[in-house]
Residue frames as qw, qx, qy, qz and C-alpha x, y, z in Angstrom:
[[0.679, 0.347, -0.361, 0.537, 41.10, -4.90, 10.53],
 [0.591, -0.747, -0.166, 0.253, 42.90, -3.82, 13.69],
 [0.367, 0.756, -0.158, 0.519, 45.22, -0.78, 13.80],
 [0.705, -0.623, -0.128, 0.313, 47.85, -0.51, 16.60],
 [0.282, 0.836, -0.287, 0.373, 50.45, 2.09, 17.24],
 [0.851, -0.322, -0.187, 0.370, 53.58, 0.95, 19.20],
 [0.047, 0.922, -0.267, 0.278, 55.66, 3.84, 20.72],
 [0.908, -0.255, -0.057, 0.329, 59.14, 2.76, 21.63],
 [0.377, -0.789, 0.234, 0.425, 62.51, 4.23, 22.42],
 [0.132, -0.447, 0.718, 0.517, 64.10, 2.47, 19.38],
 [0.773, 0.375, 0.168, -0.484, 61.71, 1.56, 16.57],
 [0.336, 0.600, -0.656, -0.312, 64.50, 0.15, 14.29],
 [0.176, -0.187, 0.964, -0.072, 64.56, -3.38, 15.68],
 [0.517, 0.400, 0.663, -0.365, 60.82, -3.82, 15.07],
 [0.544, 0.711, -0.062, -0.441, 61.04, -2.37, 11.59],
 [0.224, 0.599, -0.736, -0.223, 64.14, -4.34, 10.51],
 [0.052, 0.090, -0.994, 0.033, 63.12, -7.82, 11.76],
 [0.592, -0.130, -0.292, -0.740, 59.71, -9.22, 10.96],
 [0.403, -0.014, -0.912, 0.083, 59.95, -12.34, 13.10],
 [0.091, 0.115, 0.652, -0.744, 58.05, -10.83, 16.07],
 [0.538, 0.098, -0.120, -0.829, 54.96, -10.41, 13.90],
 [0.578, 0.002, -0.789, -0.207, 54.62, -14.25, 13.68],
 [0.002, 0.017, -0.774, 0.633, 53.90, -14.21, 17.46],
 [0.469, 0.240, 0.321, -0.787, 50.26, -13.31, 16.62],
 [0.817, 0.326, 0.413, -0.236, 49.71, -15.98, 13.92],
 [0.642, 0.026, 0.557, 0.527, 50.88, -17.34, 10.63],
 [0.105, 0.648, -0.134, -0.742, 51.62, -14.57, 8.15],
 [0.674, 0.536, 0.500, 0.094, 50.09, -14.81, 4.64],
 [0.457, 0.642, 0.172, 0.591, 51.40, -11.45, 3.37],
 [0.439, -0.657, -0.202, 0.578, 53.18, -8.48, 4.83],
 [0.360, 0.758, 0.220, 0.498, 53.39, -4.89, 3.53],
 [0.415, -0.309, -0.237, 0.823, 55.61, -1.97, 4.74],
 [0.117, 0.842, 0.397, 0.345, 54.00, 1.50, 4.73],
 [0.404, -0.013, -0.199, 0.893, 55.46, 4.92, 5.38],
 [0.159, -0.856, -0.461, -0.168, 53.25, 7.44, 7.23],
 [0.044, 0.844, -0.200, 0.495, 56.05, 9.90, 8.12],
 [0.212, -0.578, 0.646, -0.451, 56.84, 9.52, 11.79],
 [0.751, -0.104, 0.577, -0.305, 55.02, 6.24, 11.85],
 [0.329, 0.350, -0.800, -0.360, 56.26, 3.36, 9.81],
 [0.786, -0.045, 0.307, -0.535, 53.79, 0.48, 9.53],
 [0.036, -0.164, 0.971, 0.173, 53.83, -3.25, 9.15],
 [0.722, 0.103, 0.023, -0.684, 50.48, -4.24, 7.56],
 [0.065, -0.204, 0.977, 0.007, 50.15, -8.01, 8.18],
 [0.775, 0.034, -0.254, -0.577, 47.59, -10.31, 6.63],
 [0.330, -0.315, 0.869, -0.191, 47.40, -13.45, 8.70],
 [0.207, -0.026, -0.893, -0.399, 46.29, -16.80, 7.27],
 [0.004, 0.434, 0.845, -0.312, 43.14, -16.81, 9.58],
 [0.130, 0.730, 0.528, 0.414, 41.90, -13.72, 7.70],
 [0.307, -0.862, -0.211, 0.344, 42.87, -11.06, 10.37],
 [0.457, 0.648, 0.021, 0.609, 44.52, -7.87, 9.05],
 [0.500, -0.768, -0.156, 0.369, 46.70, -5.90, 11.56],
 [0.407, 0.745, -0.126, 0.513, 48.53, -2.68, 10.89],
 [0.677, -0.537, -0.186, 0.467, 51.28, -2.33, 13.43],
 [0.217, 0.911, -0.063, 0.346, 52.35, 1.37, 13.41],
 [0.788, -0.282, -0.192, 0.512, 55.85, 1.64, 14.83],
 [0.152, 0.854, 0.004, 0.498, 57.07, 5.05, 16.07],
 [0.450, 0.028, -0.486, 0.749, 59.10, 6.90, 18.60],
 [0.148, -0.654, -0.538, 0.510, 57.84, 9.36, 21.26],
 [0.060, -0.172, 0.255, 0.950, 58.27, 12.13, 18.63],
 [0.150, -0.372, -0.752, -0.523, 54.85, 11.06, 17.29],
 [0.361, -0.697, -0.616, 0.058, 53.11, 11.95, 20.56],
 [0.304, -0.103, -0.159, 0.934, 54.69, 15.42, 20.92],
 [0.063, 0.761, 0.619, -0.181, 51.69, 17.49, 21.90],
 [0.103, -0.713, 0.081, 0.688, 53.52, 20.67, 20.85],
 [0.111, 0.450, -0.586, -0.664, 53.73, 19.50, 17.24],
 [0.584, 0.279, 0.738, -0.193, 50.58, 17.51, 16.26],
 [0.066, 0.157, -0.631, -0.757, 50.43, 16.96, 12.47],
 [0.612, 0.084, -0.091, -0.781, 47.19, 16.61, 10.67],
 [0.640, 0.116, -0.727, -0.223, 47.60, 12.92, 10.16],
 [0.256, 0.007, -0.821, 0.510, 48.08, 12.26, 13.78],
 [0.355, 0.080, 0.272, -0.891, 45.17, 14.53, 14.67],
 [0.702, 0.089, -0.362, -0.608, 42.93, 12.48, 12.29],
 [0.546, 0.047, -0.832, 0.087, 44.08, 9.09, 13.72],
 [0.063, -0.090, -0.702, 0.704, 43.30, 10.21, 17.25],
 [0.406, 0.150, 0.147, -0.889, 40.02, 11.90, 16.35],
 [0.610, 0.079, -0.586, -0.527, 38.76, 9.00, 14.38],
 [0.859, -0.360, -0.098, -0.350, 38.32, 6.91, 17.57],
 [0.530, 0.365, -0.687, 0.337, 41.62, 5.88, 18.97],
 [0.750, -0.615, -0.046, -0.241, 41.78, 4.25, 22.39],
 [0.029, 0.665, -0.686, 0.293, 44.68, 3.81, 24.76],
 [0.894, -0.139, -0.420, -0.072, 45.44, 0.18, 25.61],
 [0.767, -0.423, -0.157, 0.455, 48.60, 0.77, 27.64],
 [0.277, 0.805, -0.066, 0.521, 50.34, 4.08, 28.41],
 [0.730, -0.444, -0.366, 0.370, 52.53, 3.60, 31.47],
 [0.432, -0.152, -0.043, 0.888, 54.46, 6.95, 30.89],
 [0.146, 0.757, 0.449, -0.452, 51.34, 8.95, 29.97],
 [0.193, -0.225, 0.462, 0.836, 52.66, 9.97, 26.62],
 [0.023, -0.390, -0.762, -0.516, 49.37, 9.26, 24.88],
 [0.179, -0.750, -0.590, 0.238, 47.26, 10.79, 27.59],
 [0.212, -0.551, 0.045, 0.806, 49.17, 14.05, 27.07],
 [0.015, 0.005, 0.625, 0.780, 48.41, 13.92, 23.32],
 [0.141, -0.554, -0.798, -0.192, 44.74, 13.02, 23.92],
 [0.220, -0.716, -0.405, 0.524, 44.48, 15.96, 26.38],
 [0.138, -0.353, 0.272, 0.885, 46.03, 18.35, 23.90],
 [0.144, -0.126, -0.685, -0.703, 43.27, 17.30, 21.42],
 [0.496, -0.085, 0.317, -0.804, 40.51, 17.29, 24.06],
 [0.683, 0.017, -0.659, -0.315, 39.87, 13.56, 23.59],
 [0.549, -0.443, 0.516, -0.485, 38.54, 11.57, 26.49]]
């Protein structure tokens, strides 16, 4: 499966409307999950791909208040795909992750 975290100014539109998830394929099943600061859409696509879209605000990457769950996600092998404002880089630096 693929796990992605999307950090946005206003997560609510992505959490309330599931239509954007069909951009990536035909949806067979969808589950909502609550991980505290991160709310997830776990999507099972008809081609067999499973993607967990974690949706959150910048509060999740606050390097001054890293919770155990966030620390574990990052330490388990997270990679930055796009970080134009360097929010994730700051978090990675605080955890000494390269």
